[in-house]
C-alpha positions as CSV (number, residue, x, y, z in Angstrom):
1,M,-54.8,-38.0,-25.8
2,L,-51.6,-39.9,-25.1
3,V,-48.6,-39.4,-27.4
4,E,-45.6,-41.8,-27.4
5,P,-42.4,-40.0,-26.5
6,P,-39.7,-39.6,-29.2
7,V,-37.3,-41.6,-27.0
8,D,-37.7,-45.2,-25.9
9,W,-39.6,-44.9,-22.6
10,T,-38.5,-48.4,-21.4
11,L,-34.9,-47.4,-21.1
12,K,-33.5,-46.8,-17.6
13,G,-30.6,-45.1,-15.9
14,A,-27.5,-44.3,-18.1
15,A,-29.1,-45.8,-21.2
16,R,-32.0,-43.4,-21.0
17,A,-29.8,-40.4,-20.3
18,D,-27.7,-41.3,-23.3
19,A,-30.7,-41.7,-25.5
20,I,-32.1,-38.3,-24.4
21,E,-28.8,-36.6,-25.2
22,A,-28.6,-38.3,-28.6
23,Y,-32.1,-37.1,-29.4
24,L,-31.3,-33.5,-28.3
25,D,-28.2,-33.5,-30.4
26,K,-30.4,-33.8,-33.5
27,F,-31.6,-30.2,-33.1
28,G,-29.1,-27.5,-34.1
29,E,-30.5,-24.8,-31.8
30,L,-29.8,-27.1,-28.8
31,T,-26.1,-27.7,-29.7
32,V,-24.6,-24.3,-30.4
33,A,-22.4,-22.5,-27.9
34,G,-24.0,-19.9,-25.7
35,E,-26.2,-19.5,-22.6
36,F,-29.4,-19.4,-24.6
37,S,-28.8,-22.7,-26.3
38,R,-27.7,-24.3,-23.0
39,D,-30.7,-23.1,-21.1
40,L,-33.1,-24.1,-23.9
41,R,-31.5,-27.6,-24.0
42,N,-31.9,-27.9,-20.2
43,Q,-35.6,-27.0,-20.5
44,V,-36.2,-29.4,-23.3
45,R,-34.4,-32.2,-21.5
46,S,-36.4,-31.6,-18.3
47,R,-39.7,-31.7,-20.2
48,L,-38.7,-34.8,-22.1
49,E,-37.7,-36.5,-18.8
50,L,-41.1,-35.6,-17.4
51,R,-42.9,-37.1,-20.4
52,L,-40.9,-40.3,-20.2
53,D,-41.8,-40.6,-16.5
54,E,-45.5,-39.9,-17.1
55,Y,-46.0,-42.0,-20.2
56,P,-46.3,-45.4,-18.5
57,K,-48.7,-43.9,-16.0
58,G,-50.8,-42.8,-18.9
59,L,-50.8,-46.3,-20.4
60,Q,-52.0,-47.6,-17.0
61,S,-54.7,-45.0,-16.9
62,Y,-56.0,-45.9,-20.4
63,S,-55.9,-49.6,-19.5
64,K,-58.1,-48.8,-16.4
65,Y,-60.6,-47.0,-18.6
66,L,-60.9,-50.0,-20.9
67,D,-61.3,-52.3,-17.9
68,K,-63.7,-50.2,-15.8
69,G,-65.1,-47.5,-18.0
70,V,-65.3,-43.8,-17.2
71,D,-66.7,-42.9,-13.8
72,S,-69.6,-40.5,-14.4
73,N,-70.4,-39.7,-10.7
74,V,-70.1,-36.1,-9.7
75,Y,-69.4,-36.6,-6.0
76,I,-71.2,-33.4,-4.9
77,E,-70.0,-34.0,-1.3
78,K,-66.8,-32.4,-2.6
79,Q,-68.8,-29.2,-3.1
80,G,-70.1,-29.4,0.5
81,L,-73.5,-30.7,-0.6
82,D,-75.4,-33.7,0.8
83,K,-74.6,-36.6,-1.5
84,N,-78.1,-37.9,-0.9
85,F,-79.3,-35.2,-3.3
86,M,-77.3,-37.0,-6.1
87,P,-76.1,-40.4,-5.0
88,N,-72.9,-41.8,-6.5
89,N,-74.6,-44.7,-8.2
90,E,-74.4,-43.8,-11.9
91,P,-73.1,-46.6,-14.1
92,P,-69.7,-45.8,-15.8
93,W,-69.7,-44.6,-19.4
94,K,-68.3,-47.1,-21.9
95,A,-64.7,-46.5,-23.0
96,R,-62.6,-47.4,-25.9
97,V,-59.1,-46.3,-27.1
98,G,-58.3,-45.3,-30.6
99,L,-54.9,-45.5,-32.2
100,D,-53.3,-43.0,-34.7
101,S,-49.7,-42.1,-35.4
102,I,-47.6,-39.1,-36.0
103,P,-45.4,-39.7,-39.1
104,A,-41.6,-39.5,-38.8
105,G,-40.2,-36.2,-39.9
106,G,-38.1,-33.1,-39.0
107,A,-34.8,-33.5,-37.3
108,G,-34.8,-37.2,-36.7
109,N,-38.2,-37.4,-35.1
110,P,-39.4,-41.0,-35.2
111,E,-42.9,-42.2,-36.0
112,R,-44.9,-42.2,-32.8
113,R,-48.2,-43.7,-31.7
114,V,-51.0,-41.6,-30.5
115,F,-53.8,-43.0,-28.3
116,H,-57.0,-41.2,-27.8
117,R,-59.8,-41.9,-25.4
118,E,-63.4,-42.2,-26.4
119,M,-66.4,-42.6,-24.1
120,A,-70.1,-43.2,-24.7
121,P,-73.1,-43.0,-22.3
122,P,-74.4,-46.3,-21.0
123,G,-76.6,-48.1,-23.4
124,T,-75.4,-46.2,-26.5
125,T,-72.7,-46.3,-29.1
126,D,-72.3,-42.5,-29.2
127,F,-68.6,-42.5,-28.6
128,R,-67.0,-39.1,-28.2
129,V,-63.3,-38.4,-28.3
130,I,-62.0,-36.8,-25.1
131,T,-58.7,-35.4,-24.0
132,S,-59.6,-35.2,-20.3
133,D,-62.5,-34.0,-18.2
134,V,-64.0,-30.6,-18.8
135,D,-63.5,-28.2,-15.9
136,F,-66.3,-25.8,-15.2
137,V,-65.0,-22.7,-13.4
138,G,-68.4,-21.4,-12.2
139,F,-72.1,-21.1,-12.9
140,F,-73.6,-17.6,-13.0
141,N,-76.9,-15.9,-13.0
142,L,-77.8,-13.4,-15.8
143,D,-76.7,-10.5,-13.6
144,G,-73.2,-12.0,-13.2
145,S,-73.7,-13.3,-9.6
146,I,-72.7,-16.8,-8.7
147,V,-75.5,-19.3,-8.6
148,E,-75.9,-20.2,-4.9
149,D,-79.4,-21.9,-4.9
150,V,-78.6,-25.5,-4.1
151,M,-81.4,-27.0,-6.1
152,V,-80.5,-24.9,-9.2
153,R,-76.9,-26.1,-8.9
154,L,-78.0,-29.7,-8.7
155,Q,-80.1,-29.3,-11.8
156,I,-77.1,-27.8,-13.6
157,Y,-74.9,-30.7,-12.5
158,E,-77.5,-33.3,-13.6
159,T,-77.9,-31.6,-17.0
160,L,-74.2,-31.3,-17.7
161,R,-73.4,-34.7,-16.5
162,H,-75.7,-36.3,-19.0
163,S,-75.1,-33.9,-21.9
164,L,-71.4,-33.3,-21.6
165,G,-70.1,-36.0,-19.3
166,M,-69.2,-33.6,-16.5
167,Q,-67.4,-35.5,-13.8
168,H,-67.2,-33.0,-10.9
169,G,-68.6,-29.7,-9.7
170,E,-67.4,-26.2,-10.6
171,S,-64.0,-25.0,-9.5
172,L,-65.3,-22.0,-7.6
173,S,-67.0,-24.5,-5.2
174,Y,-63.5,-25.9,-4.3
175,T,-61.8,-22.5,-4.1
176,M,-64.0,-20.2,-2.0
177,N,-61.7,-17.4,-0.7
178,E,-62.2,-14.1,-2.4
179,A,-58.6,-13.7,-3.7
180,A,-58.7,-17.2,-5.3
181,K,-62.2,-16.4,-6.8
182,E,-60.8,-13.2,-8.4
183,G,-57.9,-15.2,-9.9
184,W,-60.3,-17.8,-11.4
185,L,-62.6,-15.2,-12.8
186,S,-59.8,-13.2,-14.4
187,G,-58.0,-16.2,-15.8
188,D,-55.0,-15.5,-13.6
189,G,-53.9,-18.6,-11.7
190,A,-56.4,-21.0,-13.4
191,D,-53.5,-23.3,-14.2
192,R,-52.1,-23.0,-10.7
193,G,-55.5,-23.9,-9.2
194,A,-56.2,-27.1,-11.0
195,G,-53.5,-27.9,-13.5
196,G,-55.4,-26.3,-16.4
197,T,-54.4,-24.1,-19.3
198,G,-55.2,-20.8,-17.6
199,R,-57.8,-20.1,-20.2
200,V,-61.3,-19.3,-18.9
201,T,-64.3,-19.3,-21.3
202,R,-67.4,-17.5,-20.3
């Protein structure tokens, strides 16, 4: 999902800085005297600047999906496996972009466009809304041990690629040292490891 920023993202330099400050001025908690308000304003400003920088990159990414589809290859060589077991020759999933909007409201928030990606397996019209790819932390046996059998892992990859659109292997196959594994399994550091939310679902 890609949400249009509340400030004109095409502005540059001083014009952008002025627009950001004018937007922040609309929120009372960001204008009162005191350290808390000042720190909060700085944090909101920093986040908004990041969103303004990232938004055009997001538009380019969505345009690429429309032009080329969604890559559905898993690239198992990144897991240290022989790519001949699962060649990277899968056709891309079809892609389309939907458009919604967030109505104007609150303290001067303008109406904003919301783009969402949808993808469908080749040869179908079964479009599914996606926010990003789904990160699988690890695959485990019933006794809680990690699945190490290569052929079983390949079968899991194949099944999840076609049923859920999995685009890469499990995170634990990228991060193999014991301390990192413990962080992933406990949920600590999941966001540090791959930019995720830090929430791990078993």
